[in-house]
N, C-alpha and C positions, 0 to 999 in steps of 0.2 A: 178366755182364759179364765173366768172368775176373777175377785178381787185379789189385790195384791198391795200391799202395806207399803211405804216408800223405805221403812225398813227393811221389810224381807227385798226388795227389788233391788236396794242398793249392795247389801249382802250375795242378792246371786249374781248382781252384776259383775261383783270383785272377784268372785269363786269362776265365774266363767271367764273373764279376760284374765285373771292369773293363769287360768288352764291353758288360755291360747297360747301362750308364751311367744316364742319368735316368730310363730303363724302369723298375729297380727302386723308385725312390720313385714311379713312375706303377701298380704292379704293383695298389694296391687299385684307384684310380679308374678304371684300365682295366678292370676286372670288374663295374663298374657295381653294383645291388644288392649280389651276390654278395660282391664286395669290401670293401664298406662294411659288411656282416655279420660275412666274416671279421675286419675289423680293427675292431670293435665288440668281439667274442668277446675278443681280446687284450687289446684296453687295459680290459676291465672284470678281466679277472684281475689285471693291472701294479695297478690302483685299489685295488683290493679287499688286496693283502698289501705293497702299499709304504710304507711308515712315509713319517711327514710331515715329517721332516728326515733329516739324513744325507748317505751318500755311498753314490753307485749304481754300480755294474758292469752298461752294456749290453753282452754280448759278442756276438757278430757282429751288430753295429748299422746294419751297410749304411748309408744314407746317412741316419740319425740320426732316424727318424721317429720312435720309441718315445724314442728320449732326450729328445727335443723334449717331447716330453708329462711324461717325469718331470723333468724342468728345472720345465717351470710347475707342478708339483705344488709345488714346494720343495724339491726334492733336488738337490746337486751331482752331476753323472755324466761318468763316465769313461766313452767309447764307443771302444768295439775295435773295429775291424776286419780282415780280412786284406787287402781289396779299397783300393789307397791312391784309384784313381776314385771310389769308391763315399764315402770320408772326404772328398773334395776337393767333391762331391756336399752329402756331409751340412755342411757346412764353408758352404756356401751357405744351405742351410736354418735350418742355426741363427742365423747373422745374421738370416735375414729373419724369423724366430720371437722376435730379440731378446732371444735366451738365451746370448748368448757368454760370461756372466761365470761361467755354471752349468754351460759343458758343453766338456771338454778332449778332443780327440781325440787316439787312437794306431793306429798300426799295426801288427797281430800278429794272431797266431795263436791261438784258445783251448786249442790242448794244449800251451802252454808260456805261462806267467805268473810264469815267474821275475823278472820285474822291477816284479810286484807285492807288496807286503810281505803276509804271511801275515795273516788276520781283518783285513783293513784297510776291506773292504764291509760295509754295514748293508741292503743288498740285491743281491741278482745277479738280473740276467734274461737269457736268452739264446733269443730270440723268433725264430723262422720255418725252423727246422733246420739252423744253423750243428753241433750237435752230430751230425747226420746225416751230415753231409759228413764228419766225422772219419772213417767207414768202421770198422773194426775198433779205431782208438784211441777210441772214443767214453768208454771206461772212463779213461783217462788224463786227457781234454779235461774230463771232469765233475770228476774230481778235484782238478784244477788250480781248477777255478771253487768247489769247496766249498773247498779251502784259504785263498782269498780272501775267504771269508765269513764273519764272525764268528759266534758262537755263538750261536744260537736265534733267528737272520734267517730269511729266506724267500730261494731259488730260486725264479723262476719260468721254466720252460724249454719249448718246445715242440720235438718232432720227426718226419718223414716217418712216415705211419701204414701198416703193412700194405696200408688199402685207401685207398692214394693214387690208385690208379687206377682209381677210380668214374667220373670222364668217359668213359674207352673204355668204361665200361661201358653209361653213358650213351649215348655214340654209338651202340655197335652195335645198343640194343634199340630206337632210334628210324630205322634204317635199313631201308628196302623190300630189299636186297640181301641174299639168304641168305648170300652169301660174304664180303658185307664182315659178317654178322651174327655165322659161325661166326671169320673170322679175328678181329674184337674178344672175343668170347668166349674164343678161345682165350689170343689178349695178356694178358686179364684172371687167369686161373687161371695163367698161367706167372708173372706177375707177384706172383701171392697165392703163389706156392711159395717165389720166389727174393725171399733177403733183402736182396739189393745192387738198384739201378737204375739208368736211365743216361735224365735227359733233354738234350737238345742244348743248349737254354737254360741249364740251372744244372749239369752236369757227373753224375758219380758221387754216389750217397749212399747210406744205409742204412736200412731202415725197423725198424718197432717194430709188436708188438702192445702192447696195455696192459699184457698181462704181461708182456711182454721188460722192459719200460719200466720197472715195478716192479724186477724184478731188478736192476737198472742202477741204481736208487735207491736200492735197501737196501743192494748190494754196497758204495756211497761213504757208508753210515751217516750216511743220511737219513732223517728221519720223514715221510712221504707223508701229504698233507693233502688236496689234491685233486687228481682226474684227470679233462681232460675233452675233448673231442670239438671241432674246430676244423674251420671250412672243408667242412662237411658236406653242403649241397648240391649235388646236379649240375648240369650245363648248362642241362638242358631245362626247369631252374625260373627259369631269368634273367627269363622274359618276367613270371611273375605275379608274381614277386617285385618288378620292376620298377612293376605297379602297387602293390602295397602301400606304397610305398615313398613312392606322391604322397601317401598320404594320413597325417600325421604321426603319429598318436593310432596307428592302425594299427601303424605301422613299430614305434615305441616300444613296444608291447605283444608283439609279434613278436622283438625285442629281447630283452628279458626273461623272457618262454617261452623263449629260446632259451639262455639263460644260467641257466635253470634244469634243463631237459631235457638239456644238451650235458656234467652229470656225472652222470648215470644211467648204472648199469653195463653193461646192454646198450646205451647208446648211446656210451661213450667209444668206440669202435674204430670207429665210423660214420662217419667224418670223412678227408680229405687227410692230416690233423695231428691228434695229439695234445699237446694241454699239460697239465703235470705242474706243480703246488706240493708244495715239499717244505720242511722246515726243518731248519738243521742244529741236532743236539744235541750233539755233542761237538768 
């Protein structure tokens, strides 16, 4: 993609997510069973590690989908996002969810949290790839998030995986055109080699392997608790997953199975995203 300064990246990311509008809120619903499964994986780790009471920071909150879930669980939430448009939509959703007294919305970037007091939050989450949008400033952004987290508390975050082009492989394998197959495989191989990528809808972002993510977390003096793959089912499984979702018991069993298998070391790198849970020790 060439070099891209953090200032340009932040400006571009803000522009992209402003333009997405309500599509960002609908991104799970639009993908049907695939989206619901992805949503449930993220929610599983948030519920597993969030405290029963206290103050949470939802960094890169977008339209406040997970902020609302945290507020419903009993937390007071500061929802911070780069996009003013996403926060406006989030404000509407917060009102509809009847949790306006528990969620406060602030516009800002995760690479500069000087407006927040150190060690102010009992829980920090950064789900959805906001860290990946920081490109080469991921280390700085993570240090800012860690600084505002209380000692002994958890941070749950996700980044784009180096395997985030799995749908390109899926499309390539299901095409009958040898030319399209070669082009798809070439794009996939190129994407695996490059550290950064660009999608028209969301702009530039940085990809991580689990090993790279571990290095990032350890450099921030965090104790790694869990790593998990998220959004790991390719597009061609949409139809069978929709069939499974029709049967509630089977669907719940699949979700339970996925929460167990996604943390296995040989599975962590298999999704479009990697979720990390870590604890601040010092």
